[in-house]
TIGU-650024 format. One record per residue (C-alpha): x, y, z; residue in three letters; residue number from 1. Coordinates in pm, whole numbers, always signed. Each point is the difference from the previous one (the first is absolute). Layout:
# residues N
REC      c1      c2      c3  type  seq
REC       X       Y       Z   Ala  NUM
...
This chain:
# residues 362
REC      c1      c2      c3  type  seq
REC   +3873   -5582   +8302   Met    1
REC    -224    +326     -84   Met    2
REC    -285     -59    -226   Asn    3
REC     +83    +199    -331   Thr    4
REC    -253    -192    -232   Asp    5
REC    -402    +165     -37   Phe    6
REC    -221     +27    -209   Asp    7
REC     -68    +355     +29   Val    8
REC    +223    +254    +134   Val    9
REC    -172    +349     +81   Ile   10
REC    +176    +351     +75   Val   11
REC    -143    +181    +202   Gly   12
REC    -185     -60    +328   Ala   13
REC    -269    +326      -5   Gly   14
REC    -398     -42     -96   Pro   15
REC     +39    -162    -329   Ala   16
REC    +328    -266     +54   Gly   17
REC    -197    -128    +326   Thr   18
REC    -315     -45    -162   Thr   19
REC    +201    -123    -302   Thr   20
REC    +135    -273    +197   Ala   21
REC    -264     -95    +213   Glu   22
REC    -227     -97    -305   His   23
REC    +264    -157    -161   Ala   24
REC    +111    -224    +278   Ala   25
REC    -382     -69     +65   Leu   26
REC     -27    -130    -349   Gly   27
REC    +297    -263     +86   Gly   28
REC    +326    +200    -112   Ala   29
REC    +312     +32    +239   Arg   30
REC     +23    +369     +26   Val   31
REC    +325    +181    +126   Leu   32
REC     -67    +362     +54   Val   33
REC    +322    +255     +29   Leu   34
REC     -56    +336    +184   Glu   35
REC    +334    +198     +12   Arg   36
REC    -141    +205    +322   Lys   37
REC    +123    -148    +329   Lys   38
REC    -399      +8    +101   Ala   39
REC    -292     -41    -202   Val   40
REC    -180    +363     -58   Gly   41
REC    +239    +182    +219   Thr   42
REC     +86    +289     -64   Pro   43
REC    -347    +134     -86   Val   44
REC     -38    +202    -321   Ala   45
REC    -347     +12    -138   Cys   46
REC    -297    +198    +156   Gly   47
REC    -146    -313    +125   Glu   48
REC    -333     +64     -98   Phe   49
REC    -230    -271    -121   Met   50
REC    -395     +42    -104   Pro   51
REC    -191    -240    +159   Val   52
REC     -97    -329    -228   Thr   53
REC    -323    +212    -124   Glu   54
REC    +168    +275    -136   Glu   55
REC    +268    -236    -136   Val   56
REC    -270    -219    -177   Lys   57
REC    -164    +347    -150   Ala   58
REC    +294     +96    -137   Ile   59
REC     +74    -321    -192   Leu   60
REC    -368    -153     -86   Pro   61
REC    +175    -322    -182   Asn   62
REC    +256     -80    +314   Ala   63
REC    -190    -306    +120   Pro   64
REC      +9    -178    +375   Asp   65
REC    +158    +295    +140   Leu   66
REC    -110     -12    +377   Asp   67
REC    +206    -306    +112   Pro   68
REC    +298    +195    -185   Leu   69
REC     -90    +289    +233   Phe   70
REC     -93    -170    +292   Asp   71
REC    +293    +121    +273   Val   72
REC     +30      -6    +358   Pro   73
REC    -137    +339    +178   Ser   74
REC    +327     -22    +194   Ser   75
REC    +157    +114    -344   Leu   76
REC    -268    +346      -3   Val   77
REC    +119    +310    +170   Ser   78
REC    -277    +233    -114   Arg   79
REC    -368     -36    -213   His   80
REC     -26    +297    -219   Thr   81
REC    -390    +107    -191   Asp   82
REC    +161    +323    -180   Leu   83
REC    +230    +182    -242   Ile   84
REC     +84    +290     +24   Arg   85
REC    +142    +150    -316   Ile   86
REC    +168    +354     +84   Met   87
REC     +34    +240    -302   Ser   88
REC    +309    +271     -71   Pro   89
REC    -220    +212    +141   Lys   90
REC     -75    -168    +233   Pro   91
REC    -354    -124     -30   Arg   92
REC     -89    -294    +149   Ser   93
REC    -254    -295    -174   Phe   94
REC    -108    -236    +193   Asp   95
REC     -75    -346    -150   Leu   96
REC    -125    -341    +126   Pro   97
REC    +190    -282     +31   Phe   98
REC    +120    -278    +244   Arg   99
REC    +300    -140     +49   Gly  100
REC    +214     -42    +286   Tyr  101
REC    +379     +54     +64   Thr  102
REC    +246    -291     +96   Thr  103
REC    +305     -59    +168   Tyr  104
REC    +169     -55    -287   Arg  105
REC    +282    -216    +151   Asp  106
REC    -248    -242    +182   Arg  107
REC    -206     -19    -312   Phe  108
REC    +251    -103    -218   Asp  109
REC    +183    -257    +277   Ser  110
REC    -398    -127      +0   His  111
REC     +50    -115    -327   Leu  112
REC    +344    -101     -43   Ala  113
REC    -163    -245    +257   Ser  114
REC    -272    -131    -202   Arg  115
REC    +294     -63    -200   Ala  116
REC    +152    -212    +186   Glu  117
REC    -278    -166    +176   Lys  118
REC    -116    -121    -429   Ala  119
REC    +372    -110      +5   Gly  120
REC    +200    +267    -138   Ala  121
REC    +364     +30    +141   Lys  122
REC    +134    +395     +64   Ile  123
REC    +344    +101     +68   Val  124
REC     +21    +348     +63   Thr  125
REC    +343    +196     -32   Gly  126
REC     +84    -148    -362   Ala  127
REC    +113    +234    -265   Gln  128
REC     -66     -80    -323   Val  129
REC    +286     +38    -178   Thr  130
REC    -113    -157    -408   Ser  131
REC    -277    -183    -105   Val  132
REC    +175    -184    -342   Lys  133
REC    -241    -222    -137   Gly  134
REC    -148    -294    +296   Asn  135
REC    +239    +114    +229   Glu  136
REC     -16    +268    +229   Val  137
REC    +291     +67    +233   Ser  138
REC     +68    +254    +300   Thr  139
REC    +338     +30    +186   Arg  140
REC     -32    -324    +192   Glu  141
REC    -147    -237    -268   Ala  142
REC    -144     -83    -344   Thr  143
REC    -347    -169      -2   Tyr  144
REC    -147    -146    -307   Arg  145
REC    -362     +24     -73   Ala  146
REC    -260    -149    -265   Lys  147
REC    -184    +367     +60   Val  148
REC    +161    +325     +91   Val  149
REC    -218    +305     +99   Val  150
REC     +88    +362     +41   Gly  151
REC    -166    +174    +376   Ala  152
REC    +309    +272      +1   Asp  153
REC    -173    +283     -34   Gly  154
REC     -12    +288    -262   Pro  155
REC    +385     -18     -69   Val  156
REC     -47    -383     -69   Ser  157
REC    +318    -150     -50   Arg  158
REC    -168    -339    -143   Val  159
REC    -219    +158    -229   Ala  160
REC    +343    +120    -156   Arg  161
REC    +185    -330     +42   Asp  162
REC    -318    -179    -177   Leu  163
REC     +11    +289    -277   Gly  164
REC    -325    +110     +61   Leu  165
REC    -150    +410     +13   Pro  166
REC    +133    +196    +302   Arg  167
REC    -222    +302    +132   Asn  168
REC    +117    +320    -183   Gln  169
REC    -245    +307    +191   Asp  170
REC     +90     -42    +381   Leu  171
REC     -98    +187    +253   Tyr  172
REC    +229     +77    +309   Pro  173
REC    -211     -23    +381   Ala  174
REC     +74     +55    +335   Ile  175
REC    -177    -162    +327   Thr  176
REC     +45    +102    +355   Ser  177
REC    -177      +6    +323   His  178
REC    -191    +265    +183   Ala  179
REC    -116     +24    +322   Val  180
REC    -291    +129    +174   Gly  181
REC    -420     -73     -54   Asp  182
REC    -136      -1    -327   Phe  183
REC    -340     -17    -133   Glu  184
REC    -107    -301    -205   Pro  185
REC     +13    +102    -334   Val  186
REC    +226     -49    -239   Val  187
REC    +183    +374    -148   Glu  188
REC    +176     +38    -359   Met  189
REC    +149    +329     -19   His  190
REC     +52    +102    -420   Phe  191
REC    +213    +308    -154   Gly  192
REC    +312    +155    +138   Gly  193
REC     +58    -208    +290   Ile  194
REC      +7    -287    -234   Ala  195
REC     +72     +90    -315   Pro  196
REC    -136    -275    -258   Gly  197
REC    -121    -215    +244   Ala  198
REC    -121     +28    +397   Tyr  199
REC     +88     +29    +338   Ala  200
REC    -199    -222    +212   Trp  201
REC    -143     -44    +421   Val  202
REC    -101    -343     +69   Met  203
REC    -141     -20    +326   Pro  204
REC    +131    -309    +217   Lys  205
REC    -106     -86    +359   Lys  206
REC    +316    +189    +136   Glu  207
REC     +57    +264    -235   Gly  208
REC      -7     +12    -356   Ala  209
REC    +230    -115    -298   Asn  210
REC     +94    +319    -228   Ile  211
REC    +191     +29    -303   Gly  212
REC     +47    +186    -325   Val  213
REC     +10    -137    -387   Gly  214
REC    +117    +220    -229   Val  215
REC     +37     -28    -413   Ala  216
REC    +307     +91     -82   Pro  217
REC     -57    +192    -316   Lys  218
REC    -197    +227    +209   Phe  219
REC    +246     -18    +238   Ser  220
REC    +286    +258    +144   Asp  221
REC    +181    -169    +309   Gly  222
REC      -5    -287    +205   Arg  223
REC    -272    -207     +93   Val  224
REC    +109     +63    +376   Gly  225
REC      +2    +339     -42   Asp  226
REC    -351     -32    -116   Tyr  227
REC     -46    -201    +315   Leu  228
REC    +146    +244    +235   Gln  229
REC    -225    +330    -162   Thr  230
REC    -279    -191     +79   Phe  231
REC     +79    -123    +347   Ile  232
REC     +17    +365     +72   Lys  233
REC    -311    +134    -171   Asn  234
REC    -197    -275    +203   Arg  235
REC    +121     +66    +352   Gly  236
REC     +68    -370      +5   Leu  237
REC    +295    -170    +226   Gln  238
REC    +198    -292    -127   Thr  239
REC    +186    -275    +144   Val  240
REC    +224    -266    -187   Gly  241
REC    +166     +29    -309   Arg  242
REC    -194     +54    -324   Pro  243
REC     +21    -285    -203   Val  244
REC     +21     +44    -460   Gly  245
REC     -82    -197    -272   Lys  246
REC     -87      +8    -331   Tyr  247
REC    -396     -36    -150   Val  248
REC     -46    -127    -373   Pro  249
REC    -255    +261    -142   Ser  250
REC     -57    -111    -358   Ser  251
REC    -191    -314     +53   Gly  252
REC    +102    -325     -37   Pro  253
REC    +289     -70    -249   Ile  254
REC     -49    -166    -293   Gly  255
REC     +17    -389     +22   Arg  256
REC    +107    -163    +324   Thr  257
REC     +69    -325     -63   Phe  258
REC    +214    -231    -169   Thr  259
REC     +23    -367     -76   Glu  260
REC    +146    -107    +346   Ser  261
REC     -44    +346    +179   Gly  262
REC    -255    +240    +103   Leu  263
REC      -1    +357    +208   Val  264
REC    -292     +88    +236   Val  265
REC     -44    +323    +220   Gly  266
REC    +212    +330     -26   Asp  267
REC    +227    -158    -267   Ala  268
REC    -338     -82    -251   Ala  269
REC     -76    +394     +90   Gly  270
REC    -327    -162    +136   His  271
REC     -70    +358    +155   Val  272
REC    -306    +227     +37   Ile  273
REC    +158    +284    -203   Ala  274
REC    -255    +258    +138   Val  275
REC     +91     -61    +354   Asn  276
REC    +325    -229     +69   Gly  277
REC    -230    -298    +112   Gly  278
REC    +153    -331     -85   Gly  279
REC     -79    -278    +296   Ile  280
REC    -300    -103    -112   Pro  281
REC     +83     -66    -392   Ile  282
REC    +334    -159    +178   Ala  283
REC    -236    -260    +145   Met  284
REC    -214     -57    -237   Ile  285
REC    +274     -38    -257   Cys  286
REC    +218    -184    +232   Gly  287
REC    -275    -246     +42   Arg  288
REC     -25     -48    -367   Ile  289
REC    +344     -25     -41   Ala  290
REC     +43    -263    +252   Gly  291
REC    -344    -220    -116   Arg  292
REC    +161     +59    -396   Val  293
REC    +380    -166    +147   Ile  294
REC    -202    -261    +118   Ala  295
REC    -193    -113    -258   Glu  296
REC    +335     +57    -278   His  297
REC    +218    -231    +277   Leu  298
REC    -297    -272     -13   Lys  299
REC    -175     +13    -369   Asp  300
REC    +236    +209    -189   Gly  301
REC    -188    +303     -56   Val  302
REC    +185    +288    -120   Pro  303
REC     +85    +288    +223   Leu  304
REC    -155    +255    -246   Ser  305
REC    -346     -82    +152   Leu  306
REC    +100    +183    +323   Tyr  307
REC      +1    +290    -189   Glu  308
REC    -346    -102    -215   Asp  309
REC    -137     -18    +362   Arg  310
REC    +106    +319    +198   Trp  311
REC     -91    +199    -350   Lys  312
REC    -348    -136     +24   Glu  313
REC     -20     +34    +395   Gln  314
REC    +166    +373     +13   Val  315
REC    +120    +127    -318   Tyr  316
REC    -297    +227     -81   Lys  317
REC     +25    +239    +360   Pro  318
REC    +343     +26     -46   Leu  319
REC     -13    +143    -345   Arg  320
REC    -301    +242     +90   Thr  321
REC    +291    +117    +309   Ala  322
REC    +268     -25    -264   Val  323
REC    -211    +289    -243   His  324
REC    -167    +185    +314   Thr  325
REC    +414    +108    +102   Lys  326
REC     +42     +94    -341   Met  327
REC    -227    +245     -12   Leu  328
REC     +66    +130    +343   Ala  329
REC    +326     +61    -107   Ser  330
REC    -117    +237    -249   Leu  331
REC     -67    +214    +349   Phe  332
REC    +227     -95    +201   Phe  333
REC    +254    +261     -90   Gly  334
REC    -201    +243     +94   Ser  335
REC    -137    +105    +333   Pro  336
REC    -289    +203    -149   Arg  337
REC     -79    -263    -295   Arg  338
REC     -16    -325    +328   Leu  339
REC    -231    +245    +188   Glu  340
REC    -258     +79    -263   Phe  341
REC     +15    -357    -132   Ser  342
REC     -69    -109    +363   Met  343
REC    -302    +207     +71   Arg  344
REC    -122    -139    -341   Phe  345
REC     +28    -301    +127   Leu  346
REC    -196     -20    +256   Gly  347
REC     -37    -248    +291   Glu  348
REC    -214    -242    -232   Arg  349
REC    +296     -38    -303   Arg  350
REC    +270      -4    +243   Met  351
REC    -197    -303    +193   Gly  352
REC     +26    -166    -349   Asn  353
REC    +378     +69     -57   Ile  354
REC     +80    -137    +313   Ile  355
REC    -192    -333     -82   Arg  356
REC    +166     -46    -325   Cys  357
REC    -292    +118    -222   Lys  358
REC     -28    +244    -248   Pro  359
REC     -23    +371    +119   Ser  360
REC    -240    +100    -300   Phe  361
REC    -274     +73     -97   Pro  362
């Protein structure tokens, strides 16, 4: 007979969900992860870029002990990069030193899932959650009972809704594809009419590149897929496979991320850097916090509010700085001329501050 009683049920097996699962299980909790996709990590719906750990430490100086968290096998690394090239509408290029790498996101997510399973968590794929009522989480096949429910189910979070938590309000559509050919070891970010209110990207990989476009709905007048096709044509790219779309939270953390018996992590919590849409490092940092707090809650009765206290201590300030920067940038995104002027005024030094979530003035 299938066991349906767990200490923790986590909805979603992305980096936030599996990292939460790993650390809750390491703390002794009986953990179940429900993933709606048939395979963890596929299809890939992100830029697949990760900063190296030293860059993450510079961006998030209050987050401790990051080396073991981001210790991933070299087999997950597709290509190392040392430069981000910002392209203005004109276009004019600004080269910013920044060390990172592109990953194989499907393998990366599978690796994190394996770490969670090794710690003792159970992961069920192809499990579409239909409702969360109190301590009961229902799929089409079964109803599970949990002492703690975790929403790691993305920017349009059913769990957040069913727990009565705020939901992301400012969602940007984004779409990604794979380009073939040889590319410089440089991350490209293109701003202007090619991606109104956001940017188009080229993330070089060992085999080709991850390319994509994100747009702000209030500045765009078409579908994000149309902007991608224009970018592909203008950049002279050849693509393979079917593009994959998603929504990216762009207004910072939601107002509350916990209840007495549940919490949300990752995109569901708005744990995304507003100026670039990056979320994997923060998802993993906050997932580790969530897992450890859940274990303490189950053992010693500490309130789940401690999760919010801790993630705010570690990552809130850079996230808010990024939100404020995006709000300021929105004053210029409506006009290519104003955007060009603002980027030339900022220059490479201030842009370097922006990508590291630091104040760009003075």
